[in-house]
N, C-alpha and C positions, 0 to 999 in steps of 0.2 A: 504494500500500500504506500502511495506517495501523496504528500500534501501539496496541492497545486495552488499557489498564492501569487502567481505572476511575478512582477518585479520585486515583491517583498522577499521571496526566497529563490529567485531566478529559475522558477519552474513555470515556464510559459506554455500556454495551451498550443500555440503554433509549433513549438518544438515537440510537444507530446504527439501532435498530429503527424508530424514527420516520422516519428519513431514507429508508430503502429499502423499507419495506413496500408503499407504493403502486406503485412502479415494478417490483417483482418479479412474476413470473407465478404462482409457487407457492413453497412453503417445504418444504425437506427438512432435518430436524434429527436429529442423533444425539447425545444428551446423556445421560450415564449416570444422573444424579440430578436429580430435579425435586421441589420442595416446593410446598405449597399457598400459600405466601406470595408466590410469583412466577408469576403466570399471564399475564404481559404478552405473551409471544410467542403463546400460544394465543388470547388475547382479540383481539390485533391481527389475526390471521388471520381470526377470525370477523367482526370489524368490517369488514374490507376484502374479505371474501369471497375469500380466497386459500386454495386447497387446501393442506393441511398433512399431511405424512407424518412422523410422529415415532417415533424409535427410542429406547427407554429400557432400562435394565438390569433384569433379573429375578433376584432371589435372596432369601435368607431375611432380608436386612436391610431389606426394603421400600424399595428404592432410589427408586421412583416413588411418591410419596405417593398413597394411595387417593383423595384428593380430585381429583387430576389424572386418575387412571383414570376416576373417575365423570364427570368433565367430558366426556371423550370418549364414554362410554356414553350420557350424557344428550343429547349433541348428536345422536346417531343419524344422522349425516350422512356421505355418501360423500366429502365434502370433508375430513373429519378422520379420519385413519387412525393408530391407535396400535399399534405393534408392540414386542414385548419380546424382547430378546436375552438368553438365560440366561447368567449368570456372567462373561462375558468382555468385555462392552462397557464401556469406560472413556473413550470419546471425548467431546469437547465441540466439535461442529461444527454451525453453523447456516448453511445455504445458502439465501439468497434468490435463487432461480433467475432468471437474466437481470439480476440487480442486483449480486450479489457474495456473498462468504462470509466468515464469522468462523470461525477455527480457533484455539482457545486452551485455557484451563484452566477456564473458568467453567461451573459447573453452572447449572441453572435454579432459583436461589434468590435471595432478596433479599440475603443476605450476599455471594454471589458477584458479583451485579450492582452492589452499592452499596458494601459495606464491606470485603470481603476484598482482599488483595493477589493479584490475578489478572493473567495476561498472555496476550495473543493478538494475532493480526493480522487485519486485514480487507483482502481483495483485491476490487477491483471486477470486474465481469463481463469487462471488456476485459482486465484483468490475468490473470484465470483462463484466458481463451482464448489469450492471447498466450504464456503460459508452459506451456501444455499441462495445467494443473492442473484444468481443467474435466473432461477425460477421466479424470483420477485421482479426482476427486470422484464421477463416475458409477460408476467401478469400486468405490470405497469403499462407496457405498450399495448397489450390487448385492451385494457380499460381506456387508454387514450384513443385507440382506433375506434372503439365503440361510440365515442363522443365526437369523432372527427368527420369532416366532409372533405372530399377531394377538391383541389383547386381547379377552376375552369376559367375560361376567358371572361365570363360575365363578372365573376368575383374580382378578377384582376382589374377590370375596368372600373368597378365600384370603388375599390381601394385606391386606384389612381386618382379618381375624382376627389376622394376624401383627402388624399395627400396634398392636392392643390389648394385645399382650403384650411390648412393647418393653422394659419394665423387667426382665422375666424373661430376655429375650434377652441383655441386658447382663451378667447374672449367670451364665447357663448357656449361653454362646454356642456352645461346641463341641458340647455334647450336643444342643441344638436344631437346630444345623446338620445333624448326622447324622440326626436324626429327619426334618427337612425333606427331606433327600435321599431318604429312603425313601418319603415321601408326596407329593412334589412333582408338580404337574400338567405341567410342562414338562421335557423331557429336559435332563440336565446337559451343559454344554459344558466341554471340557477344554483349549481353546486352539486356535490356528490350526495348530499343528504336530502335533496329535493325529491319528493314523491311525485312520479309522473302519473297523472290521472287520465291521460289520453286513452280513448277506446282502442282496442286492438286493430279495428278497421282503419283508424287514422294512422296508426303506426305502420301498418302494411302499406298504405298509400305513400307515406313519407319514405319508406324503404324503397318502394318501386320508383318513386320520383328521383331519389338519389342515385339508384342504380342506372336509371335512364340517363341522368346528367353525366354520371361518371363514364358511361359507355360512349356518350356523344363526344365528350372531351377526348377520350381515347381514340375515337375515330378521327377527330380533328388532328390529333398528333400524328397518327399514321398517315393521314392524307398529306400533311406537310412534308413528311419524309419521302413518301412514295412519288410525289409529284415534283420533287426538287430536281434541278438540273443535274444530269449525270445519274439519276436514280431510275427514272422511267425508261422502259424499253423503247427502242427506235420506232416501233409501230404505233405507239401512243402519241397522238398529236399534242403539242404544248397547250392547245386551246381547250383540251378536255378538263372539266372541273376536277379539282383535287379530290373531292368526295367520291366522284364516280371512279377515279383511278384507285382509291383505297378500297372501295367496294369490290371491284373486280380483281384486285390483287389478293384480297382475302378469300374471295370465291375460288380463284384459281389455286391458291395454296392449299386450301382445304381439300378440293376434289382431286388435285393432282399430286399432292405431297402427303397429306394426312390420311385420307380415305384409302383403305387397302382392301379392294374387292368388296365383300360384304361387311368388313370390319370398319369400325369408326373409332380408332384408338386415340381420340382427342385427349383423354385423361392421361395417357402415357406421355403424350407430347407436353401436356401441362406440367407434369411432374419433372420431366427432363429440362424443359425450357425455363421453368420458374426459378431455377438456380441462378440464371443470369439472362433475363429476358432481352437485354440489349444485344447480346451476342446472337441470340436466336433471331431477333428481328433483322439484324444485319445480314445474316445468312439467307433469310427469306427474301430480303430486298435484292440481294445479289442474284438469287435464283430468278426472280421476277425480271430483273434488268437483262439477264442473258436471254430470256424468252425462248429457251430451248425446249419448247413443248407446243402442242397444238393449241393455239389461242384463238381459234375461229369463233368459239362461243363468246369469249370476252370481247372480241372485236364487234360482233353483232350487238351485244349489249351496250357497248360504249357508243357506237356510231349509229345504231338504228333504234334500239329500245329506249335508251336513256333520253335522247332528244324528244321522242314521242311522249314519254312519260312526263317530261318537264312541261310540254305543251298542254297535255290533258289535265295535269294536276296543278296548274297555275292558280293563284289566288282568285283571279277573275273568271276562272273556267270551272273549277272543280264542283261547285254547287249547282251547275246547270248542265252537267253531263247527261246526254241521252243514254239509254240502256246499252246501245251498241258501243258507244264511246267508253262506258264504264267497263264493259267486257274487254274491249281493246286494251284498256289500261292494265287491268289485272292479269291479262294474258301475258303481259311483258314483265311481270314480277316473278322472279324465279321461285321464291319461297311459296307463293300461292300455287304456282304450277306444280311444284314438287309435292305439296300437301294434297292437292286435288287428285293427282295420279294415284296416291296411296289410299284413297277412300274407296269403299265398296260402292258400286253403282246404286244398290238398293237404298243405301243411306242418303243418297242424293236424289232419290226419286227418278233414276234414269233406267233405261232398258238394260237388260243383262247382256251387254256386249262390250268389247274393249272400247275405252275412251280414246278420243283423239289426242295427239300430242300438243 
């Protein structure tokens, strides 16, 4: 065990980071406040290709600098996961998994790491296991994860707007906090002793909504990567929307790489790739870029089906579709076609003969 007090005892967090980053397998950090002047932890994870799960505080004070939030969004990598805990996170814990953990008072800022009077301890992996603290850390991060929501573009834009009004916040703190509570994107946390009286149906809807938003943000990140110069295959025109490119990249990878005859071993892929999702994504993107497979289905979807769907499902069109137009639209959605083919004719009120493709 080491006492980490920065300049007071010449035990600096930035030096500790340099000592353990190579030997750890991944990083889990829960640090309430992070500023743009100290990106050392994040950049070290990127440089050494260490998966990072970061928990920061979310409230009206803009606890996590928008530049930090943008760093995660720009990375668009499954290796870098930013989650925000509304209102109650005040921890300062950095766990270099399989190497050791810092537990102390320092936020992610230059003042905290270099000049402030801060205090904390560093325990090696052996000490964590020997004392049972590794189990406690696992439980701590599970609890934090239960109360956290993943960063997305909308949250970043909200915090960016708030950051631009910091001078107003300092003068009218209470009033703006009340307004923030009315308009906030994430639900308010009232502390660990708060008794949640929401009905189970409300909780299920909130969980569905969060899963939807998380998946949407993940798709945005993949779209940014797959449509970047040098990533897309030559047969995909630069004018194709990033979302369409991501959709067909994922479709092709599943049906040509994951699916094995009648087997659908996606769980095996998850277990293998979850150890380092960034490497898995890079390999998949390289496979997509090489385009060494029959991509006629993907071309049809991109250049024929997608434009027609965009036309039929436009805001000024969708509510006035004729039956034939609606049939035209859903016939171009792979998930609907795939589901329909698997249904028995009698369940659909159709004659007992093979359905058309």
